N, C-alpha and C positions, 0 to 999 in steps of 0.2 A: 376605576385603576385596577389593574391587577395586579396580584402580588409580584409576580418576575415585576415588575415595574418600578416595583418600591425602592425608595433611596436606599444604599447600604453603608456607611459609611468605612466602613472599613475597605470598600472596593474603591475610593475616592483620595487618588494620592495625591490631590493640591491639599490636603490638610496633612501632611505627614512630618511635617518640620514645625512641632508647638513650642514654643520661646513660653516662661516665668521671668520677670523683672522686678517682682517683688513677692516677697512672701516673710510675713512678722505676723508675733500674734499684737492682736487690738481688747483694748478692756473695754469699747461703748462699741455700740449700746449695750453689747453683753458681750461675755470672755468669748473670742474666738480664734482663729487662724487664718489670715485675710491672705488669698494668692492670687496674684493680678497677672495676665499675659493673651496669649495669644498662639497666629500661627502664621509663620513666615512666608511671604508672597499671598499675602491674602490681608482685607480691610476687616477680620473676622477679631474683636477682644473677649478677651469673660474675663469673671471676678467669679471666686469662689470665696467661701466661707464654712468653715468646718472646727466641729466642735472638739472639747478633751475627747481624748480615745474610752476614758473612763463613763461617757455619757453617751456614745456613738451608737445608734442602731441601726445601721447596714443600709444606709438610705438617705435620696438626696429629694430637696424639695427646687424647683427651676421655675421661675418666674421669666414669662413672657409679656414683655410691657407691651402697652396697645399699642405705641410706636415706638421702631426700632432706631438704635443710636446711641445709647448711653449705656454699658455693662456695668455703669455705677449708681442706676437708678434707686436702687432701694434704700442706698443714703441718703436720697434728699428725701424720703419721706418723713410724714412729722416724727415720728417717734425709733424710725428703723425697727418696724412692729414686725415686718416679714422676715428679715433676720432674727430678731430675738424670739419670735417665735418656732421659726426652724432648727436654731440651734436647743430651745428647751424642750425639743419633742426627738433630739437627738439625730435629727438628718441636718448634713451639710446643708449648705443654701446656693444653687448656682445662676449666675446671670449675666446675660452676653449683649453686647451690643448688634445681636443677628445679622453683622456684616455692614449693617450703618444702611445709608438710602441706597438704593440699586433700583434700577425699573426690572428688575429680574425676581419678582417675589421669590424665586424656589430658594432663593440665597437664606431667606429666611430660617424654611426648615431643614436646608445642610449646613448652614454654621450651628445652629439649635445643636442639631443631633451629634456635631461634630463636637460640642464641647461637653455635652452629657456624655460621650463616652471617653472624652480624655479627662472629664474629672473621676471617672471612675479608678483610670492610672495613678491620679496623685492618692486618690480613695486607697488605694493598695499598695502606694510607699509610706503614706500615715499610718494605715492602721493595720498591713500584714493582705495578706489574699482571701478573698472571699466573695460572697456573692452582696452586690449593693443593686437595691430597689429603687429604681427611680421614678417620678412621678412631678409630671409638667402642668401649670395652672397659669388662668389670664383673663383677664377681663377685658371686656369691648373687644377692642382691637383685638385684642391679648387674646380673646377665646378665640376670635377668627383663624390666629394664628397657632392657637395650641392643638384646634380642630384640625388643620393642616398640617400640624408636624405629623399627628398620631398616624392622620392618611396617609401622607406620602410617604414614611418613612416605617422600618420594618425592626421590630426587635431594639430599638431604642429606650420609649418608656414602658411603665407595668401597670401605667394609669394615669388619669387626669381628668382637671376641673374646671372645665370650662365657666367661666362667671357671665355673668351679664349679658349672654349671647344672642345678636339680632339672626335675623333668620338672611338670607342669601340676596335679599330687596331690600335691608333698609335703611344703606346708605343712598343716595341722601336723601328718601321719602321722610322717615321718621323725623326728619330736621324740617324739611320743605311746610309739612302741614301744620306743624306746630307752633314756627311761625308766621306762617298763613294767618291761623288760627288765632294769634296773638294781636297784627295786627287790625281786622276785621275787628276784635272783641275787646280790644283796652276799653274804652270806654267803661266797657260794662263787666269788664272784671272783679271789683271789687264785690257786688250785687252777686254772680255767677260764686266766687267764694265762699260771700256766705250762707248762702244757698247749699252747698256742699259741706261744710262743717256743722259738727252734729248739733241736735237741737232748731234748726233753721224751721221759719215760719211758710216759707216760702219754695217754689221749684228754681232750678237753674234757666231754666226758659222765658221765667217771668222776666216780662218787658221788652226784649229782644227783637229786634229786628227782623226776616223774615231770612234776609243774608247772615245776618249774626247766628241765627239756629241753625242755619245751613252748615257754616263753619265750625262750630260748636259740635255738630252733630258727627262733620264729616272727622273732625279732631277723636274723637271717643273710640266711633268707630273703626277707625283706623287703628286705634289699640291703647292710644295715651290716656294713662290713668284720670277720672275722674278728679281725685284725693288730691292729686299733682298740680293742678290748676294755681293753688294756692302760693306756689313758687316761680308764678311765668317768670316774675321781672327777675327774682333768682338767676334762674338758669338760663334766661337770655335765650340769643339765638343757637348758642352752642357753637357748632364747627362748619353753619352753615355760609357766612361769612370767605372761608376757606374754603368750602366745595361749590360756593356759586362760579366762582371763574373758572372751576374743573367743569361742570356741566354745559360751560358753552364752548370751552378748548373739542370736550369728548362730543357735543352735537354742535356742532356751530352754527346750523339752521334754526336751532330752537328757541333764541331771544327775539330774532323779527317774526318767526312766526306768531311766537305768542302775542304782540303785537299787531300785525296784520291777517288773521287767518281767523275764520269764524270756527267756534269750538274750543276756544283758549277765550280763560276770562280776560286779557288784556282788549282783546277785539270791540267787546261789549263796554260801549260809550257811556254807558249808565252805570257800572258796574266800580267797586271800592278799589281795586288794580290801577284803572285810568285815571281815576278821580286822586290816587295818589303818587301816582307817578311827577317828577319833581325835574325840570333841569334848569339849571338858575345859572348864571355869566353870572362873575365877580370878578374881582382883584386884591389879591395879598398884598394886605396892609401892614404885614409883622410877621417875619421867620424868627423862630425861635426852636431851635433843636441843639442842644447842649449835649445829645447823644452819638450826634454824628460823628464819625471818627471813632466811636469806640465799640468792642466788642459785644453783643447784645448777651446776655445769659438764658439760656433756657433748660440749665439742666436740670434745673427745681420742678420740673412739670413731668411728674414720672405717675402720678397719680390715674385710676382710671375716666377719671372724668376728666382731666385737663392733659392728658398727656399730649393728645396733638398738639396743644399747643408748641410743644419743643421740634414741631415741624417749622414754626413761624420761628422769627424774627422780630422779638417788638421795638420799639423806642422805650426810652424812658417817657415815668407818669407825666414829666411835666412839659414834654416835649409836643411842640402844636403849631399852627398856624392862624393870624387872626385875620378876616375878611373885612374890605372894607362897605362890602353890604353882603346881607344875609339874609334865605329866607327866614321870614318869623314862624314860631310855633303855630299848627302842632306840624309843620311840613315833615315830610316823615323825611330826614337824612338823618344818616348816621352808621352804624356798623354795618357793611355788608353795601354800601353806597360806593360810588367810589368819585377821584375829582380827574378831571381830566384838563392838562394844561396845555393851551393855546399861543403863548409867546414865551419869549424869553431862551433862557440856553438849555431848560425843558422840554422845550416845547413839542407836540406829540405821546408824551408821556402818560401814564392811566398810575393812578397812586389811591393807594385802598384808604376808605374813612374809617376809622375807628368809632369816632365818637365827635360830637356836633353839638354846640348849643350856645348861645349866645355869639354867635361872629368866632366862636373860638371852637377850631377843627384841631380832632389830632388825629394823628397817621395809625390806619391799621397795620396790622399785623402780613406781611409778605413773606410766602416761601423762598424769597431770592435774597436776603439780604445788602450783596453787597451791588445789585442792578437798584434797590428801593435807595440804599445810605447815598448813591453816587447821583441817584435823581435828584435825591433831597436835597444835596449840596449845591443842584443848579437853581433854584429855587431863589426868584428876588421881590422886594417888593416890586409893585405894580404889573408883575406877570398877571396875566389874563389866564383864567380859572373858568371851569363849566362843571356844576355839581348836578351829577345823575345818578338816580336810583331804577332805573329801567330792567336791566338784567336783573339787578335783586329782587325785584317785583314782580316778573317772570318765573324768579325759581323757585318763589313760594308756592305753585301750584304744577311744579314738573311730576311728583306725584301721580297726578290726572292722567299723564301721558304718560305714564313710565311705568305702567303695567307686569307683573312679572306672567309667567303662560297660566295656564289659566286650570291644569292638571299639576300646579307645583305645590297646591297645597295651602296658596292663601287665602283661606277661605274669607279673611274680613273684609279683604281687597274686594273679593270676586264681589261678596254680597254688595258693597258698596256703589264699584266703578264699573258692572258692565249688567246688561240687562237681563233678561228669560230667559236668552235664547245663549248665554254668556258672552255675547259681544262688549265690545269697550263702549260705554256712554261717551266719550271722550275723543277727539282722535290721539291715534299713537305713534311715536315716534318709530318705529321698528328698524332699529339700528342694527347693523350687522353685528356687532358687539356691545350691550348695553351701557352705560352709562352704571347703574347698581353694579351688572356684574363686574365692573373695570376695578372701580371701586374697593368691591369685596377682595376680589383678587389681588390685589395692589396691596391688601393691606395681609397677606398669608393665609390667607380662607380657601373653603373650597364650597363649590356648586352644592353638591350633595353629599352630605356630611352623614358621617357612619359608616365607611370603608376600612375598618378598623380592626383591631382585636385585643386591643386591653380594654380592662374597667373604666367608666365612668361614671363622676358623679355631677351633676349641672345646678349651680345656684344661680336661682334669680332673682329677682326685684319687684314687687307687687307694686309699687309706685316709681318702674322706672320711665324717665323720660325720653330715653333716648335708644333704649332697645327695648319697647314695648314687650309689656310680660307673656305677652300668647307667644311672641315669636321665639321663648324656649321652648312652648310647648312645640312649635315648628321643628326647632332639631333636637326634641326629642323624638317624636315620630318616625322625622329620617332614620334617627340612630339606632332606633329598637327596632325599624322593618328589615335592618342590617345585622342586627349584632344577635350573639345567642341569649336565648333566654337568662334574663336575673342580672344581666351584666351592666346595666346602667340603673342611676337615679336621678331625678332633679327634684330640689329643695326649693321652693320657694319662700322670700324674708316678706312677711307682712310688714306696710310701712318702712319699707326702705326704697330709695332711689339708687340711680347708677353710678353716681363717684364714693370713692371707697374712703376718702378721710375724715376723720373721725366724724370733725365737729366743721362738715362742709354744707350744710344743710341746718336748715332749725330746728334744732332738735325735742322741739315741743311738735311736732308736725312726723318724725323721720329720726327712725333709728340705723344704727350701722348694722353694716351684714359679713365684716369680714371673719366676724367670731364664726359665723357660719362657715365662710369659706375654710377657718382651721378647722375646723371640728370635721369639714368632710376633705380634708388631705390625711387628718389621725385613721380616720373611719377606711376610709380606699387605702390606705396603709395595711390595716387590719383586715380587709377585703380580700387583697392582693396575699399578704403575706400568711396570714392563717385562717382562713376562710370564713370567716368571721362577718355574717351579710349586713350591712348596713342600714339604721330607717328606712323606710318604705319611703317611696316619694310621695308627695303634694298629692293631695286626691283634690279634683279641680274636673272645671268643662270651661269651655269657652263660649260668649258669648254675644251676638255683635260686635267681638274686638275683647271682649272684657273679663279677662280672670273670676270666673264664680267660684267662690270655696265653700265649704263647712263654718259654722261660725267656732265649733269647739274643737280643741286642738289636736285631742284624741279622736276626732271626727277626719280631721282634715290631713293629720301625717305630717313626714315632716320631719324636723329639730326644734320649731321654735314654740315658745307655747301663747296660749290663746290669751286675748287682756281684754275683758267686758267692766265696762266703769256706768254706774248709771249715779244720779243726782236726784235725791229722793227719790227715788224709783224710778226713770226716766230721761233720758237725753239731754232733756234741759227742765232746770227747776225755775222757778221764780220766786224770790225772795226779796226781803226788805236790807237795809243797813243794820250790819250786827246781828240778822237772824241768823243763823246756823242752818247750812244744808248740810246734808245726810248723802256723805259720799261711800259707794258700794264698789269694791272691785269684784269680780270674780277670775279665777286665775284655772288654766288646766293646760298643763304639758302631755305632747303624745308618749303615752308609755313604752317607758324601754330608754329610753332617752338623756336621762338624767332627773337633776332634782329640780324644783323652784327655790331660790336662794335669797331672793332679796324684793323687797316692793317700796318705793317712795313715789309722793306727790309732790309735783310744780302745783305751786296755788297762788303765785306771783308773777307768773311773765318772764322772769327769769334765767328759765332752763337751768338754776342749781340742783330741782330735785332735793331739797334740804330739809324736807319733813318726811321722816322715816315713818313707815309702817309695816306692824306686824302681821306677817302672813298666822293665819288657825287654818292650817291640815285639815285637808275633811278626807285623808286617806294614808296611809300608813306608807308608801312609797313617797309620799311627799310631790305628788304630781298635779294634785290638784289643792286649791287655796280659797279664802277669803282673804278679806282686807273690809277696813271699814273705818272711819274719822268723818267726824263733825267739825265743820271750818264756819264761821264766820266773816265776811268781807267787813270794814267799817266803812268802805265808802261805794256811792252806786259807780254802776258800769257794766258791760257784758265780760264776763271773764272763763275760762277755759281752764275748769283744773285737766292734769294728767296723772295719771297712772303711769308709771314705769316698771318693769319687770324682768328680771333677770332668772334664768337658769342655770346651768350646767352638768355636763355629764358627771362629772369624779364631787358632786356636789363641793364643800365647798374648799374640797382640794384642787379644783379645776382651777386651769391655766385662766390667769385675766385675758385673756386676747384667745380663748376660747367660752367667755362667758354671752350665753346669747341675749339678746334683748327683746322687747316689744313693747308697745303703751298704747292705752285708750285717750280721749278725750269726752269733755262734754261741756255743756255748756248752761253758764249760770248767771241771772239778771238778774243784777241786783237794784233795787229800788230807793227812793226816802222814803 
C-alpha cells in the first residue's frame, strides 16, 4: 500500500460526531476515570480508562482483542490486569468494539484509528494540551489487527506490540494439522508425552506405526512445538470446529473431493480417515434445552486463546439431547461433527455437535444464535437424525492442499509438502481467493506486513500451539525487509503457550508471558519517547519447522532468564524412598535486562511452588545465580520437580505485572 493510500482519520467525516454517555471515577480494579462513548451514525463504541493527573505520562496503550465486538472486554479479564498495568505505568487504556462484526475488515483499522485520535482530544480536556504518544498491541487475531492498523493508517500510533502472531497462512492450517495428529496418535500420546519429558529412556517414535510416525513428523515439521504435546487434551480442537464449516463455504467442492479423488487422504479406503468416518442414523429419545429462550452470555471471552468463542453462541452446560441408539466408543463423534435432522419440524437442519458420550449429545457452538435456538426449539422426541463426521475429518488435512506460494517464505511447509522441483506433492485447491487469505484478511490482517513507519516489538511463545513459533520469525523477516534499520525486535518466551490467562495451562509446564508484553510496552515507550534502544532480539535459527536457540540467557538475548535444573547431576535421578536427591539450578538473565528476583521449587505436583530457594548470585549485576536443595520422597513413584524463577527490570521495585518467569523440570524415579 502506497503512503497516499493510507487511511487518515481526520479526512473521514463519518466519525465527526462523537459522544460520551458515561464518565465517572472508579476505584476497581485500580483508581481511574472511566469514559464510555461512541460515534453517532456508526456502530463504533469505546471505553477509556484515565489515571490521575499526577501520575499521567502522556501516553496511551490501546488493546485490540482477537475478535471485535466488545469495547469493555478488558473488564472481563481475570483481574483487570491490563487496565491495572496501563494506569500504573502512567498511561491511559483504550479499547473499542472495532465497530462490531462486519464483512468489511477495513472497519477494524478505521474505527481503531478514530478511537485513538478522539482519545487524544479527551486527554487534552483532562490534562491540558500536550503531545500524547500512542501504542497499539494485540495477540493472536489481535496481532493481525495490530499489524493491519499500523499498515493501513498513517500517524495514529507511535509503536506497536504484535503478540503471538501467526503467518498469513496460519488459519486454518495450524489447527488442522494438530487435530489430525491428535486423532491419529490418540492411543500413543501417553508414550509420546513421556518421551518428551526430561529424563526419558525412549524416543517419541518408539512403538508407532508408519502412519503414526508420519502424522507426528508432519505435526512437528509444520511447527507445532514437541514440548506442547503434553497439552493435547487440554487444547483440544481449538477453533477448528468453527473454521471447518467456513472451509466448506469458501471451498465448496473440497469435502466431496476429499472422499472421491486420488491424492486426498479420504480416497484411501485403508487410511485412518476412511476408517474413522461415521454416519449413524438414530432417533431423539429426550430433549433437554433449558437455555433455549435465553440470551447466551459471551462477554467473558476476551483472552487471546478464547476470544474466538465470543463469535459463538453457546448453550448452557446442561443442554443436551439423549439418543435412542448411539455408536459405541471409540467412534469419532464429538466437537466438529454434525447432526442432520431427517424428520419433524426441524427437518433439513444441520446442528453442530459439542460433545458426545454414552448417548448424551451436547449441541456445539454456532455463529448464528437466533437460527440455532429456533432450530433447537423445533426438535422433538422421535425425530430421525443422523450423526456425521465426514466434513470434519476432511478439514483435518486441508493444510496439505492449501499451500502458500513457494516464494512467500513458508520454508517448513515447502520442505514438507513440495518435491525437489518445488512442486506440491498433494493436489492443490488453486482457488482465486484462498481460504487462508480470506480468514486472515477477515481478521483485519495484511498479507505482507511491514509497510509502516512506527517501531515494533514482537512477542512470541516457544510452546505456542496455535501460532507456531517459526511464524513469528516469518513476520519478523517481512517487517524488517521493509523497515529502517533497528526499528523492530522479536522476543521469544520459553515455556509459554498461546493463551494469555495466568492459569490457563498447567503451571508445572508453562509460564505466563503477559509480563514480557507489559515490559515490551514500557520499553517501546522509552524507545519512541527517549530514544533508549530495547534489549536485543532473541537469537535463534529455524530447523525443520522448529525454533532452535542457545541454552544460556546471555547467549539467547531477549528478556527472559534461562533456567537449567539437574537432579543428582542429570535430567533423571533414580533413588530409594527417603533417599535425598540433590536438585541444582543454574539461572542466567541477559545482561542489561534487570535482576534475578526469586526462585522456588514445586516438589509435590501441587503447582504451589511452596519450597523457596535462596539465590546464590554469581556476579554483582545479579544476572547469574545458582540454587541448590536436597529433597527426599516418602513414597515410590515418578516425580517431576520444577524450579520456577522470576526476574525484573527494576529489581525488587519491579511492578508485579512485569516480573518475568521461566522454569525447568527434571525426572526423579523413586523405588522401594
